[in-house]
C-alpha positions as CSV (number, residue, x, y, z in Angstrom):
1,X,-26.6,-0.9,-29.4
2,X,-24.2,0.4,-27.0
3,X,-24.2,-1.0,-23.5
4,X,-24.7,1.8,-20.7
5,X,-21.6,1.8,-18.8
6,X,-21.5,0.2,-15.5
7,X,-18.8,0.0,-12.6
8,X,-16.6,-3.0,-12.8
9,X,-16.6,-5.0,-9.7
10,X,-13.6,-6.8,-10.0
11,X,-10.0,-5.9,-11.4
12,X,-9.8,-6.5,-14.8
13,X,-7.0,-8.8,-16.4
14,X,-3.9,-7.5,-17.2
15,X,-4.6,-7.9,-21.0
16,X,-7.2,-5.6,-20.7
17,X,-5.4,-2.8,-18.9
18,X,-2.5,-3.4,-21.6
19,X,-5.2,-2.7,-24.4
20,X,-6.7,0.4,-22.7
21,X,-3.1,2.0,-22.7
22,X,-2.6,0.8,-26.4
23,X,-5.9,2.2,-27.3
24,X,-7.0,-1.0,-28.8
25,X,-10.0,-1.4,-26.1
26,X,-13.7,-0.5,-27.1
27,X,-14.5,3.0,-25.9
28,X,-17.8,1.8,-24.1
29,X,-15.6,-0.6,-22.2
30,X,-12.6,1.9,-21.5
31,X,-15.4,4.1,-20.0
32,X,-16.4,1.2,-17.5
33,X,-12.6,0.7,-17.0
34,X,-12.1,4.3,-16.0
35,X,-14.9,4.2,-13.5
36,X,-13.1,1.1,-11.9
37,X,-9.8,2.9,-11.8
38,X,-11.2,5.6,-9.8
39,X,-11.3,3.7,-6.6
40,X,-8.6,1.1,-7.1
41,X,-5.1,2.1,-6.5
42,X,-4.1,-1.2,-7.7
43,X,-5.0,-1.1,-11.3
44,X,-4.0,2.6,-11.6
45,X,-0.7,1.7,-10.6
46,X,-0.7,-1.1,-13.2
47,X,-1.6,1.3,-15.8
48,X,1.3,3.2,-14.9
49,X,3.5,0.4,-15.6
50,X,1.9,-0.4,-18.6
51,X,2.5,3.2,-20.1
52,X,6.4,2.8,-18.9
53,X,6.9,-0.1,-20.8
54,X,4.9,0.5,-23.8
55,X,4.6,4.0,-25.9
56,X,0.9,3.1,-26.7
57,X,-1.4,5.2,-28.5
58,X,-1.6,8.0,-25.7
59,X,2.3,8.9,-25.7
60,X,2.5,8.6,-29.5
61,X,-0.8,10.7,-30.0
62,X,1.1,13.4,-27.5
63,X,4.3,13.4,-29.9
64,X,2.7,13.8,-33.3
65,X,-0.2,13.1,-35.3
66,X,-0.6,9.8,-37.0
67,X,1.0,9.3,-40.3
68,X,-2.6,8.0,-41.8
69,X,-6.3,8.3,-40.4
70,X,-6.9,5.3,-38.4
71,X,-9.7,2.8,-39.6
72,X,-10.9,2.0,-36.2
73,X,-13.5,5.2,-35.1
74,X,-13.2,4.6,-31.4
75,X,-9.1,4.8,-31.7
76,X,-9.3,8.0,-34.0
77,X,-11.5,9.8,-31.6
78,X,-9.5,8.7,-28.6
79,X,-6.5,10.1,-30.5
80,X,-8.1,13.3,-31.4
81,X,-9.1,13.8,-27.7
82,X,-5.5,13.3,-26.3
83,X,-4.1,15.9,-28.8
84,X,-6.5,18.6,-28.3
85,X,-6.2,17.9,-24.3
86,X,-2.2,17.7,-23.9
87,X,-1.1,15.0,-21.4
88,X,-2.2,16.6,-18.0
89,X,-6.0,16.3,-19.0
90,X,-5.5,12.4,-19.3
91,X,-5.3,12.4,-15.4
92,X,-8.9,13.7,-15.5
93,X,-10.2,10.4,-16.0
94,X,-8.6,9.0,-13.0
95,X,-10.2,11.7,-10.5
96,X,-13.4,10.5,-8.4
97,X,-16.6,10.9,-9.6
98,X,-18.3,12.0,-6.2
99,X,-16.1,15.1,-4.9
100,X,-16.4,17.6,-1.8
101,X,-17.5,21.2,-2.4
102,X,-15.4,23.9,-3.3
103,X,-15.1,25.4,0.2
104,X,-14.3,21.8,1.5
105,X,-11.6,21.6,-1.0
106,X,-9.7,24.7,-0.5
107,X,-9.8,24.2,3.4
108,X,-7.8,20.7,2.6
109,X,-5.7,23.0,0.6
110,X,-4.8,25.1,3.5
111,X,-4.5,22.5,6.0
112,X,-2.9,19.6,4.1
113,X,0.7,21.1,4.6
114,X,1.6,21.1,0.7
115,X,1.5,24.7,0.3
116,X,2.2,27.4,3.0
117,X,-1.1,28.7,4.4
118,X,-0.4,32.4,3.1
119,X,0.3,31.0,-0.5
120,X,-3.3,29.4,-0.9
121,X,-4.9,32.6,-2.0
122,X,-2.3,33.5,-4.3
123,X,-2.4,29.8,-5.5
124,X,-6.0,30.2,-6.3
125,X,-5.9,33.6,-7.6
126,X,-5.4,32.4,-11.5
127,X,-7.9,29.2,-11.0
128,X,-11.7,29.9,-12.4
129,X,-13.9,26.7,-11.6
130,X,-17.4,26.3,-10.7
131,X,-16.6,23.2,-8.8
132,X,-13.9,21.2,-6.9
133,X,-13.3,18.7,-9.5
134,X,-12.6,21.6,-12.2
135,X,-10.5,23.1,-9.7
136,X,-8.4,20.2,-9.0
137,X,-7.7,19.7,-13.1
138,X,-6.5,23.1,-13.2
139,X,-4.0,23.0,-10.6
140,X,-2.9,19.3,-12.1
141,X,-2.4,21.3,-15.3
142,X,-0.3,24.0,-13.7
143,X,1.8,21.2,-12.0
144,X,0.6,22.7,-8.4
145,X,-0.9,18.9,-7.5
146,X,-0.4,15.6,-8.6
147,X,-3.1,13.5,-9.9
148,X,-2.6,11.2,-6.3
149,X,-2.9,14.4,-4.0
150,X,-6.0,15.8,-6.2
151,X,-7.8,12.5,-5.5
152,X,-7.0,12.9,-1.9
153,X,-8.4,16.3,-1.3
154,X,-11.2,15.7,-3.7
155,X,-12.1,13.0,-1.3
156,X,-12.2,15.5,1.7
157,X,-8.9,14.2,2.8
158,X,-6.0,15.8,3.8
159,X,-3.7,14.4,6.4
160,X,-0.8,12.3,5.3
161,X,-0.2,14.1,2.1
162,X,3.1,15.4,4.0
163,X,5.2,13.4,6.5
164,X,7.8,15.4,8.1
165,X,10.0,16.6,5.2
166,X,8.5,14.2,2.7
167,X,5.8,15.2,0.6
168,X,4.0,12.2,-1.0
169,X,3.7,12.6,-4.8
170,X,2.0,9.0,-6.0
171,X,0.7,5.7,-4.5
172,X,2.8,3.0,-5.4
173,X,1.3,-0.3,-3.7
174,X,0.2,-1.6,-0.6
175,X,0.8,-4.5,1.7
176,X,0.1,-6.2,4.8
177,X,1.6,-3.5,7.1
178,X,1.1,-0.3,5.2
179,X,1.1,1.5,1.8
180,X,4.4,2.6,-0.3
181,X,4.5,6.1,-1.7
182,X,6.7,8.2,-3.9
183,X,7.7,10.8,-2.5
184,X,10.1,14.0,-2.2
185,X,12.0,15.5,0.4
186,X,10.7,19.0,0.6
187,X,14.4,20.7,1.3
188,X,16.8,18.6,-0.7
189,X,14.1,17.9,-4.0
190,X,15.5,14.1,-3.7
191,X,12.7,11.4,-4.9
192,X,12.2,8.5,-2.4
193,X,10.0,5.5,-1.7
194,X,8.1,5.9,1.5
195,X,6.7,3.1,3.1
196,X,4.0,4.3,5.9
197,X,2.5,2.0,8.4
198,X,-1.1,1.8,8.2
199,X,-3.6,2.3,11.2
200,X,-4.5,-1.6,11.4
201,X,-0.7,-2.2,12.0
202,X,-0.2,0.4,14.3
203,X,-2.8,-1.2,16.7
204,X,-0.4,-4.6,16.5
205,X,2.6,-4.9,18.6
206,X,4.0,-7.6,16.4
207,X,3.2,-5.4,13.1
208,X,4.9,-2.6,14.8
209,X,7.8,-4.7,15.8
210,X,8.1,-6.2,12.3
211,X,8.0,-2.5,10.8
212,X,10.9,-1.5,13.2
213,X,12.7,-4.8,12.5
214,X,12.6,-3.7,8.5
215,X,13.9,-0.5,9.3
216,X,17.1,-1.7,11.3
217,X,17.7,-4.5,8.8
218,X,17.5,-2.3,5.9
219,X,19.8,0.2,7.4
220,X,22.3,-2.5,8.5
221,X,22.9,-3.5,4.9
222,X,25.3,-1.9,2.5
223,X,25.0,-3.5,-0.7
224,X,23.8,-2.5,-4.4
225,X,21.5,-5.3,-4.7
226,X,19.5,-4.3,-1.4
227,X,17.3,-1.1,-1.5
228,X,19.2,1.8,0.4
229,X,17.3,3.3,3.7
230,X,18.0,7.0,3.9
231,X,15.4,7.8,7.0
232,X,13.1,6.2,9.5
233,X,10.8,8.3,11.3
234,X,7.3,9.1,13.0
235,X,4.8,11.9,11.9
236,X,1.8,12.6,14.2
237,X,2.2,9.1,15.5
238,X,2.6,7.5,12.0
239,X,5.8,5.5,11.8
240,X,7.5,5.7,8.2
241,X,10.7,4.1,6.5
242,X,12.5,6.2,3.9
243,X,14.3,4.1,1.0
244,X,15.9,4.7,-2.2
245,X,13.4,5.3,-5.3
246,X,13.8,2.5,-7.9
247,X,12.1,2.9,-11.3
248,X,11.1,-0.8,-12.4
249,X,8.8,-3.3,-11.8
250,X,9.1,-6.4,-9.1
251,X,10.0,-10.0,-11.1
252,X,6.4,-11.0,-11.0
253,X,4.7,-8.4,-12.4
254,X,7.7,-8.6,-15.1
255,X,7.0,-12.2,-16.4
256,X,3.0,-11.6,-15.8
257,X,3.2,-9.1,-18.3
258,X,6.1,-10.2,-20.9
259,X,6.5,-13.9,-19.8
260,X,9.7,-15.9,-19.0
261,X,12.9,-13.8,-19.3
262,X,15.5,-15.0,-21.5
263,X,17.5,-17.9,-20.1
264,X,20.8,-16.0,-20.0
265,X,19.3,-13.1,-18.4
266,X,17.4,-15.2,-15.6
267,X,20.5,-17.2,-14.8
268,X,22.5,-14.0,-14.3
269,X,20.0,-12.3,-12.2
270,X,19.3,-15.5,-9.9
271,X,23.3,-15.6,-9.5
272,X,23.1,-11.9,-8.4
273,X,20.2,-12.3,-6.1
274,X,22.1,-15.4,-4.5
275,X,25.2,-13.3,-3.8
276,X,23.3,-10.6,-2.4
277,X,21.5,-13.0,-0.1
278,X,24.9,-14.7,0.6
279,X,26.2,-11.1,1.9
280,X,23.1,-10.7,4.0
281,X,23.9,-14.0,5.3
282,X,27.5,-13.1,6.4
283,X,26.2,-10.3,8.3
284,X,24.0,-12.3,10.3
285,X,20.7,-11.5,8.1
286,X,18.2,-14.0,7.0
287,X,15.5,-12.5,4.5
288,X,13.0,-15.3,4.9
289,X,10.7,-14.0,2.3
290,X,12.6,-14.2,-0.8
291,X,10.1,-14.4,-3.8
292,X,9.4,-12.7,-7.4
293,X,7.2,-10.0,-6.0
294,X,10.2,-9.0,-3.7
295,X,13.0,-8.8,-6.1
296,X,12.8,-5.5,-7.9
297,X,14.3,-5.0,-11.7
298,X,16.2,-1.9,-12.0
299,X,17.0,-1.2,-15.4
300,X,19.8,1.3,-16.3
301,X,18.6,3.9,-18.9
302,X,22.4,4.2,-20.3
303,X,23.2,0.6,-20.6
304,X,20.2,-1.3,-20.9
305,X,21.4,-3.4,-18.0
306,X,18.9,-4.9,-15.8
307,X,19.9,-5.5,-12.0
308,X,18.2,-7.0,-8.6
309,X,16.9,-5.0,-6.0
310,X,16.0,-6.9,-2.9
311,X,13.0,-5.5,-1.2
312,X,10.9,-6.2,1.8
313,X,13.0,-7.3,4.8
314,X,10.2,-7.0,7.3
315,X,10.7,-11.0,8.2
316,X,14.2,-11.1,7.9
317,X,15.7,-12.6,11.2
318,X,18.7,-10.5,12.5
319,X,20.7,-13.0,14.4
320,X,23.7,-10.5,14.9
321,X,21.6,-8.0,16.6
322,X,19.8,-10.8,18.8
323,X,22.8,-12.3,19.9
324,X,24.4,-8.9,20.7
325,X,21.1,-8.2,22.8
326,X,21.3,-7.6,26.5
327,X,18.0,-9.9,26.8
328,X,19.8,-12.7,25.0
329,X,19.6,-15.6,27.1
330,X,23.1,-15.9,26.6
331,X,25.2,-13.7,28.8
332,X,27.9,-11.2,27.2
333,X,31.8,-12.2,27.8
């Protein structure tokens, strides 16, 4: 007898998320897991990572029909649904269950800044929907909204989807100081990573100084193994740091998902990171928070080579700036 789906209280193990992507998770368990994903950005990001690393049943079903009929009825049903619905419809599972009314959703579209106000009516002219969730699904399918943008608007929120010249596309993660997003420069079209200071951090002078310190430090480094800073700005009182966007996962997640790296590759990456940290030290910068979570693995799709990108300079000590500061205890020569 099937157990009625209930909301999962805690985040599921990594192997369960992998089973969801591969299609091996029982359909009842998948329904409960999708309910959890509605409110957990962390797990949604992990699902996205599994999708990138492993083609899985979802990607396979989108490309072609299976050579033979699957023995497992739930797997056969899932493949059939994906083939009939298409790629964009898979994102429907991640939309919130409790959504705002249509008029509130349309108001959010007008005020969010994603579109010129005068274009919203034309944007919705071809959309026929009885509720805001159906409207959002159609806009996702037409590539007018990303699933992340749709989730925000369906919850009745619209502020913060646009920061200055940057349109937020997807939430990548979060930390003590704020959230990290994949974004696109509105005029240049360049895809970047935007780190946004959260409301709690903005109330703390120490956190604000740490955020500014990270911006100064990243901007001062010019090395292929450190993430490049493109911009640092503030929009409506919200500070944000713009950095290059790197496809890949951090070393901690990579090892957790696939186990230890081959010894030769591990040694090469350790030496690469050490050389980068030596370069920073020569500039008077000490990282002070180097760990697998702050080491991003960047893969070159052409050569299959893997390199290190060092992240999170918020705790770095910037000796050269401190020594040159007019406030320094040592008077200038």
